ZABA-121524 format. One record per residue (C-alpha): residue number from 1; residue in one letter; chain; z, y, x. Coordinates in Angstrom, 1 decimal, padded with zeros to 4 digits, m for minus. Each point is the difference from the previous one (the first is absolute). Layout:
N
<node k="NUM" r="A" c="A" zz="Z" yy="Y" xx="X"/>
...
//
This chain:
152
<node k="1" r="M" c="A" zz="m007.6" yy="041.3" xx="086.0"/>
<node k="2" r="K" c="A" zz="002.4" yy="m002.8" xx="001.8"/>
<node k="3" r="A" c="A" zz="003.7" yy="000.3" xx="m000.7"/>
<node k="4" r="V" c="A" zz="002.7" yy="m002.5" xx="001.8"/>
<node k="5" r="I" c="A" zz="002.7" yy="000.4" xx="m002.6"/>
<node k="6" r="Q" c="A" zz="003.9" yy="m001.2" xx="001.1"/>
<node k="7" r="R" c="A" zz="002.5" yy="m000.7" xx="m002.4"/>
<node k="8" r="V" c="A" zz="002.9" yy="001.3" xx="002.1"/>
<node k="9" r="T" c="A" zz="003.9" yy="001.3" xx="m000.1"/>
<node k="10" r="S" c="A" zz="m000.8" yy="003.0" xx="002.3"/>
<node k="11" r="A" c="A" zz="m003.0" yy="001.5" xx="001.7"/>
<node k="12" r="S" c="A" zz="000.0" yy="002.6" xx="002.3"/>
<node k="13" r="V" c="A" zz="m002.8" yy="001.9" xx="002.2"/>
<node k="14" r="E" c="A" zz="000.8" yy="002.4" xx="002.9"/>
<node k="15" r="V" c="A" zz="m002.7" yy="002.7" xx="001.3"/>
<node k="16" r="D" c="A" zz="001.2" yy="001.1" xx="003.7"/>
<node k="17" r="H" c="A" zz="003.4" yy="m001.1" xx="m000.2"/>
<node k="18" r="Q" c="A" zz="000.8" yy="001.4" xx="m003.3"/>
<node k="19" r="M" c="A" zz="000.3" yy="m001.8" xx="m003.3"/>
<node k="20" r="I" c="A" zz="m002.9" yy="001.4" xx="m002.6"/>
<node k="21" r="G" c="A" zz="000.6" yy="m002.4" xx="m002.6"/>
<node k="22" r="Q" c="A" zz="002.5" yy="m002.7" xx="m000.6"/>
<node k="23" r="I" c="A" zz="000.6" yy="m002.4" xx="m003.5"/>
<node k="24" r="D" c="A" zz="002.2" yy="m002.7" xx="m001.3"/>
<node k="25" r="E" c="A" zz="m000.9" yy="m002.3" xx="m002.3"/>
<node k="26" r="G" c="A" zz="m003.5" yy="000.2" xx="m000.8"/>
<node k="27" r="L" c="A" zz="m003.3" yy="m000.2" xx="001.4"/>
<node k="28" r="L" c="A" zz="m001.4" yy="000.4" xx="003.5"/>
<node k="29" r="V" c="A" zz="m003.9" yy="000.6" xx="m000.3"/>
<node k="30" r="L" c="A" zz="m002.4" yy="000.2" xx="003.0"/>
<node k="31" r="L" c="A" zz="m003.3" yy="001.7" xx="m001.2"/>
<node k="32" r="G" c="A" zz="m003.4" yy="m000.2" xx="001.5"/>
<node k="33" r="A" c="A" zz="m003.2" yy="001.2" xx="m001.1"/>
<node k="34" r="A" c="A" zz="m003.3" yy="m000.7" xx="000.7"/>
<node k="35" r="K" c="A" zz="m003.3" yy="001.2" xx="000.1"/>
<node k="36" r="G" c="A" zz="m001.2" yy="000.6" xx="m003.7"/>
<node k="37" r="D" c="A" zz="003.1" yy="000.0" xx="m001.5"/>
<node k="38" r="T" c="A" zz="000.8" yy="002.3" xx="m002.7"/>
<node k="39" r="P" c="A" zz="002.4" yy="001.6" xx="m002.8"/>
<node k="40" r="V" c="A" zz="m000.6" yy="m002.9" xx="m002.0"/>
<node k="41" r="D" c="A" zz="001.5" yy="m002.4" xx="002.9"/>
<node k="42" r="V" c="A" zz="003.1" yy="002.5" xx="000.1"/>
<node k="43" r="D" c="A" zz="000.0" yy="m000.1" xx="m003.9"/>
<node k="44" r="Y" c="A" zz="000.0" yy="m003.7" xx="000.1"/>
<node k="45" r="L" c="A" zz="002.6" yy="m000.5" xx="002.5"/>
<node k="46" r="V" c="A" zz="002.2" yy="003.0" xx="m001.6"/>
<node k="47" r="E" c="A" zz="m000.3" yy="m001.9" xx="m003.4"/>
<node k="48" r="K" c="A" zz="000.7" yy="m003.4" xx="001.4"/>
<node k="49" r="I" c="A" zz="003.2" yy="000.2" xx="002.9"/>
<node k="50" r="P" c="A" zz="002.5" yy="001.3" xx="m001.8"/>
<node k="51" r="N" c="A" zz="m000.6" yy="m002.5" xx="m003.2"/>
<node k="52" r="L" c="A" zz="m000.2" yy="m003.4" xx="002.2"/>
<node k="53" r="R" c="A" zz="002.7" yy="m002.0" xx="m001.0"/>
<node k="54" r="I" c="A" zz="001.6" yy="m001.4" xx="003.4"/>
<node k="55" r="F" c="A" zz="003.2" yy="000.9" xx="m000.5"/>
<node k="56" r="P" c="A" zz="003.1" yy="m002.7" xx="m001.0"/>
<node k="57" r="D" c="A" zz="001.1" yy="000.5" xx="m003.4"/>
<node k="58" r="D" c="A" zz="003.7" yy="m002.0" xx="m000.6"/>
<node k="59" r="E" c="A" zz="m001.5" yy="m003.3" xx="000.2"/>
<node k="60" r="G" c="A" zz="m001.9" yy="000.6" xx="003.6"/>
<node k="61" r="K" c="A" zz="m002.9" yy="000.6" xx="m001.8"/>
<node k="62" r="M" c="A" zz="m002.7" yy="002.2" xx="001.2"/>
<node k="63" r="N" c="A" zz="m000.3" yy="001.7" xx="m003.2"/>
<node k="64" r="R" c="A" zz="000.9" yy="003.5" xx="000.6"/>
<node k="65" r="S" c="A" zz="m002.0" yy="002.8" xx="001.0"/>
<node k="66" r="L" c="A" zz="000.4" yy="003.0" xx="002.1"/>
<node k="67" r="M" c="A" zz="000.7" yy="002.4" xx="m002.7"/>
<node k="68" r="D" c="A" zz="002.0" yy="m002.6" xx="m001.9"/>
<node k="69" r="M" c="A" zz="002.8" yy="m000.2" xx="002.5"/>
<node k="70" r="A" c="A" zz="m000.6" yy="004.0" xx="001.2"/>
<node k="71" r="G" c="A" zz="m000.8" yy="m001.1" xx="003.1"/>
<node k="72" r="Q" c="A" zz="m001.5" yy="002.4" xx="003.0"/>
<node k="73" r="L" c="A" zz="m003.6" yy="m000.2" xx="002.2"/>
<node k="74" r="L" c="A" zz="m000.3" yy="000.9" xx="003.2"/>
<node k="75" r="L" c="A" zz="m003.7" yy="000.4" xx="000.5"/>
<node k="76" r="V" c="A" zz="m001.4" yy="000.1" xx="003.7"/>
<node k="77" r="S" c="A" zz="m004.0" yy="000.4" xx="000.8"/>
<node k="78" r="Q" c="A" zz="m001.0" yy="m002.9" xx="002.6"/>
<node k="79" r="F" c="A" zz="m003.3" yy="000.1" xx="000.7"/>
<node k="80" r="T" c="A" zz="000.2" yy="m003.0" xx="002.3"/>
<node k="81" r="L" c="A" zz="m000.2" yy="m002.0" xx="m003.2"/>
<node k="82" r="L" c="A" zz="m003.8" yy="000.1" xx="000.2"/>
<node k="83" r="G" c="A" zz="m000.2" yy="m000.9" xx="003.4"/>
<node k="84" r="D" c="A" zz="m002.4" yy="m003.1" xx="000.5"/>
<node k="85" r="M" c="A" zz="000.7" yy="m002.4" xx="002.5"/>
<node k="86" r="H" c="A" zz="m002.7" yy="m002.5" xx="m000.6"/>
<node k="87" r="R" c="A" zz="m001.6" yy="000.8" xx="003.1"/>
<node k="88" r="G" c="A" zz="001.1" yy="001.0" xx="003.7"/>
<node k="89" r="R" c="A" zz="004.0" yy="000.6" xx="000.6"/>
<node k="90" r="R" c="A" zz="000.3" yy="003.5" xx="m001.0"/>
<node k="91" r="P" c="A" zz="000.1" yy="000.8" xx="m003.7"/>
<node k="92" r="G" c="A" zz="m003.2" yy="001.9" xx="m001.5"/>
<node k="93" r="F" c="A" zz="000.5" yy="002.6" xx="m002.6"/>
<node k="94" r="D" c="A" zz="m003.2" yy="000.6" xx="m001.3"/>
<node k="95" r="Q" c="A" zz="001.2" yy="m000.6" xx="m003.2"/>
<node k="96" r="A" c="A" zz="002.6" yy="002.5" xx="m000.1"/>
<node k="97" r="A" c="A" zz="m000.7" yy="003.1" xx="m002.0"/>
<node k="98" r="H" c="A" zz="m000.6" yy="003.4" xx="001.8"/>
<node k="99" r="P" c="A" zz="003.6" yy="001.7" xx="000.7"/>
<node k="100" r="D" c="A" zz="m000.9" yy="003.1" xx="m002.2"/>
<node k="101" r="Q" c="A" zz="m000.6" yy="m002.1" xx="m002.7"/>
<node k="102" r="A" c="A" zz="002.6" yy="m002.7" xx="000.5"/>
<node k="103" r="R" c="A" zz="002.6" yy="002.8" xx="000.4"/>
<node k="104" r="Q" c="A" zz="m001.2" yy="001.3" xx="m003.7"/>
<node k="105" r="L" c="A" zz="000.4" yy="m003.5" xx="m001.7"/>
<node k="106" r="Y" c="A" zz="003.2" yy="m000.2" xx="001.6"/>
<node k="107" r="D" c="A" zz="000.9" yy="003.4" xx="m001.5"/>
<node k="108" r="S" c="A" zz="m001.2" yy="m000.6" xx="m003.2"/>
<node k="109" r="A" c="A" zz="001.9" yy="m003.5" xx="m000.4"/>
<node k="110" r="I" c="A" zz="003.3" yy="002.0" xx="000.8"/>
<node k="111" r="A" c="A" zz="m000.7" yy="002.4" xx="m002.5"/>
<node k="112" r="K" c="A" zz="m001.0" yy="m002.4" xx="m002.7"/>
<node k="113" r="F" c="A" zz="003.0" yy="m002.3" xx="000.5"/>
<node k="114" r="R" c="A" zz="002.4" yy="003.0" xx="m000.3"/>
<node k="115" r="E" c="A" zz="m002.5" yy="000.9" xx="m002.9"/>
<node k="116" r="K" c="A" zz="001.5" yy="m003.4" xx="m001.1"/>
<node k="117" r="G" c="A" zz="003.5" yy="000.6" xx="000.2"/>
<node k="118" r="V" c="A" zz="000.5" yy="m002.3" xx="003.0"/>
<node k="119" r="P" c="A" zz="002.7" yy="001.0" xx="002.9"/>
<node k="120" r="I" c="A" zz="m002.0" yy="000.1" xx="003.0"/>
<node k="121" r="Q" c="A" zz="000.4" yy="000.7" xx="003.7"/>
<node k="122" r="T" c="A" zz="m003.0" yy="000.3" xx="002.5"/>
<node k="123" r="G" c="A" zz="m001.0" yy="m000.1" xx="003.4"/>
<node k="124" r="Q" c="A" zz="m002.2" yy="002.7" xx="002.1"/>
<node k="125" r="F" c="A" zz="m003.7" yy="m000.8" xx="m000.4"/>
<node k="126" r="G" c="A" zz="m001.2" yy="m000.6" xx="003.4"/>
<node k="127" r="A" c="A" zz="003.1" yy="000.1" xx="002.3"/>
<node k="128" r="N" c="A" zz="001.5" yy="m003.0" xx="002.1"/>
<node k="129" r="M" c="A" zz="003.0" yy="m001.1" xx="m002.4"/>
<node k="130" r="L" c="A" zz="002.7" yy="m002.3" xx="000.4"/>
<node k="131" r="V" c="A" zz="000.3" yy="m002.1" xx="m003.2"/>
<node k="132" r="S" c="A" zz="003.4" yy="m002.1" xx="m000.7"/>
<node k="133" r="L" c="A" zz="000.3" yy="m002.2" xx="m002.9"/>
<node k="134" r="K" c="A" zz="002.4" yy="m002.3" xx="m001.5"/>
<node k="135" r="N" c="A" zz="m002.7" yy="m002.6" xx="m001.7"/>
<node k="136" r="N" c="A" zz="001.9" yy="m001.5" xx="m002.8"/>
<node k="137" r="G" c="A" zz="m000.9" yy="m004.0" xx="m000.5"/>
<node k="138" r="P" c="A" zz="m002.4" yy="000.5" xx="001.9"/>
<node k="139" r="V" c="A" zz="m002.7" yy="001.4" xx="m002.5"/>
<node k="140" r="T" c="A" zz="m003.0" yy="001.4" xx="001.3"/>
<node k="141" r="F" c="A" zz="m003.1" yy="000.4" xx="m001.8"/>
<node k="142" r="I" c="A" zz="m003.5" yy="001.4" xx="000.5"/>
<node k="143" r="L" c="A" zz="m002.1" yy="001.8" xx="m002.4"/>
<node k="144" r="D" c="A" zz="m003.7" yy="001.4" xx="000.3"/>
<node k="145" r="S" c="A" zz="m001.3" yy="002.0" xx="m002.6"/>
<node k="146" r="R" c="A" zz="m003.6" yy="m001.4" xx="000.9"/>
<node k="147" r="K" c="A" zz="000.9" yy="m003.4" xx="m000.5"/>
<node k="148" r="E" c="A" zz="001.4" yy="000.8" xx="m003.9"/>
<node k="149" r="A" c="A" zz="m003.8" yy="001.7" xx="m000.4"/>
<node k="150" r="L" c="A" zz="m001.2" yy="m003.8" xx="000.8"/>
<node k="151" r="V" c="A" zz="002.3" yy="m001.4" xx="m002.6"/>
<node k="152" r="K" c="A" zz="m000.8" yy="001.9" xx="m002.8"/>
//
C-alpha cells in the first residue's frame, strides 16, 4: 500500500457539495492499495503512521507523533497513487488493486485506526471527492508498505 502523509492544520473532504469528513490539526493520509497487498500491509501502516514523529516539539524539532499531540487523521482512498506514468501520456493503473480488494483493505485500515484510538474521519471510497487542506510546513511524506519489507 502507498500512503501520502501530509501534516495539516486543517483538512476536509466533500462529496456532492456535502462535507463528509473534516479535521483540525493532524494528518491527511491519501491511501492507495496495490495488487497483492494484504492485511499485513494494513497493519504496518496503521502501526507506523500515528507514531511517526513529524510534529514539532517546544524547540521546533520534529519529535512528536500524532498520538503525542492528540491530533486527528483524515483518511482518503486514492487509487491514482498506483498510477504508472513511465510510458505514453496517460497513466496506467495495472498495479492498482481491484476495487473490491482495495475497499476491504481501506475499510480494514479505518477499523484498525479506530481500535488504536486514533480520532479518524474518512473520505468515501470510489467517490469523486474534493479534498482541501492546509499543509503545515509544508510537510509531506510518502510511505510504501512494500518497500519496508525490502529493508528488513
